[in-house]
C-alpha beads as a LAMMPS data file, in Angstrom:
LAMMPS data file: protein, C-alpha beads

77 atoms
76 bonds

1 atom types
1 bond types

-500.0 500.0 xlo xhi
-500.0 500.0 ylo yhi
-500.0 500.0 zlo zhi

Masses

1 110.0

Atoms # bond

1 1 1 380.075 -383.236 -388.797
2 1 1 377.607 -380.735 -390.169
3 1 1 377.663 -377.126 -388.995
4 1 1 375.180 -374.305 -389.518
5 1 1 377.016 -371.036 -390.202
6 1 1 376.287 -367.402 -390.941
7 1 1 377.980 -366.197 -394.108
8 1 1 378.672 -362.487 -394.576
9 1 1 380.433 -360.804 -397.464
10 1 1 380.150 -358.731 -400.605
11 1 1 378.259 -359.840 -403.698
12 1 1 379.082 -358.095 -406.975
13 1 1 376.859 -358.416 -410.036
14 1 1 377.368 -356.262 -413.134
15 1 1 379.774 -354.029 -411.205
16 1 1 377.275 -353.289 -408.413
17 1 1 378.418 -354.487 -404.965
18 1 1 376.212 -355.036 -401.909
19 1 1 376.970 -356.546 -398.534
20 1 1 374.993 -359.720 -397.917
21 1 1 374.429 -361.999 -394.956
22 1 1 372.778 -365.407 -395.087
23 1 1 372.934 -368.842 -393.493
24 1 1 374.670 -371.910 -394.838
25 1 1 375.884 -375.369 -393.970
26 1 1 379.414 -376.783 -393.825
27 1 1 379.841 -380.553 -393.836
28 1 1 383.163 -382.236 -393.073
29 1 1 383.400 -385.953 -393.815
30 1 1 385.903 -388.443 -395.226
31 1 1 388.616 -385.851 -395.879
32 1 1 386.281 -383.532 -397.785
33 1 1 384.566 -380.263 -396.976
34 1 1 381.318 -379.221 -398.611
35 1 1 379.293 -376.073 -398.167
36 1 1 375.921 -374.920 -399.380
37 1 1 373.817 -371.810 -399.091
38 1 1 370.828 -370.187 -400.747
39 1 1 370.075 -366.476 -400.729
40 1 1 367.507 -364.213 -402.302
41 1 1 368.479 -360.917 -403.901
42 1 1 366.454 -358.065 -405.338
43 1 1 367.295 -357.480 -408.996
44 1 1 366.902 -353.720 -408.451
45 1 1 369.689 -353.744 -405.812
46 1 1 372.165 -354.624 -408.561
47 1 1 370.861 -352.144 -411.138
48 1 1 370.155 -354.909 -413.633
49 1 1 368.199 -353.340 -416.465
50 1 1 365.299 -355.367 -417.808
51 1 1 363.698 -354.335 -421.105
52 1 1 360.113 -353.071 -420.724
53 1 1 358.794 -355.706 -423.106
54 1 1 359.625 -358.524 -420.626
55 1 1 359.731 -356.583 -417.337
56 1 1 356.410 -358.002 -416.080
57 1 1 357.584 -361.573 -416.794
58 1 1 360.861 -361.367 -414.845
59 1 1 361.045 -361.999 -411.100
60 1 1 361.888 -358.986 -408.925
61 1 1 363.581 -361.310 -406.423
62 1 1 365.878 -364.121 -407.586
63 1 1 367.284 -367.008 -405.630
64 1 1 370.995 -367.878 -405.790
65 1 1 372.197 -371.318 -404.715
66 1 1 375.862 -371.965 -403.933
67 1 1 377.306 -375.479 -403.598
68 1 1 381.018 -376.039 -402.979
69 1 1 383.023 -379.237 -402.612
70 1 1 386.654 -379.344 -401.577
71 1 1 388.492 -382.635 -401.387
72 1 1 391.841 -383.013 -399.688
73 1 1 394.255 -385.208 -401.595
74 1 1 397.309 -386.767 -400.043
75 1 1 400.503 -386.627 -402.088
76 1 1 401.702 -390.061 -403.116
77 1 1 405.183 -390.927 -401.952

Bonds

1 1 1 2
2 1 2 3
3 1 3 4
4 1 4 5
5 1 5 6
6 1 6 7
7 1 7 8
8 1 8 9
9 1 9 10
10 1 10 11
11 1 11 12
12 1 12 13
13 1 13 14
14 1 14 15
15 1 15 16
16 1 16 17
17 1 17 18
18 1 18 19
19 1 19 20
20 1 20 21
21 1 21 22
22 1 22 23
23 1 23 24
24 1 24 25
25 1 25 26
26 1 26 27
27 1 27 28
28 1 28 29
29 1 29 30
30 1 30 31
31 1 31 32
32 1 32 33
33 1 33 34
34 1 34 35
35 1 35 36
36 1 36 37
37 1 37 38
38 1 38 39
39 1 39 40
40 1 40 41
41 1 41 42
42 1 42 43
43 1 43 44
44 1 44 45
45 1 45 46
46 1 46 47
47 1 47 48
48 1 48 49
49 1 49 50
50 1 50 51
51 1 51 52
52 1 52 53
53 1 53 54
54 1 54 55
55 1 55 56
56 1 56 57
57 1 57 58
58 1 58 59
59 1 59 60
60 1 60 61
61 1 61 62
62 1 62 63
63 1 63 64
64 1 64 65
65 1 65 66
66 1 66 67
67 1 67 68
68 1 68 69
69 1 69 70
70 1 70 71
71 1 71 72
72 1 72 73
73 1 73 74
74 1 74 75
75 1 75 76
76 1 76 77
């Protein structure tokens, strides 16, 4: 089935760690598990330095998408 979940944890970028919480989806089907989530982060929260020359052309908020697939394999006998 497909399950809506809340995901909470720490995100570290360039040595700067912040606690995040977002929603995601787990899907279990045919011996495989997949998960997906999208979250928005503020670049300033991670102290990412942007040169002045391009600062006005870079988004202040960026979107991160996570997709994970895990397949269970049975050992052959």
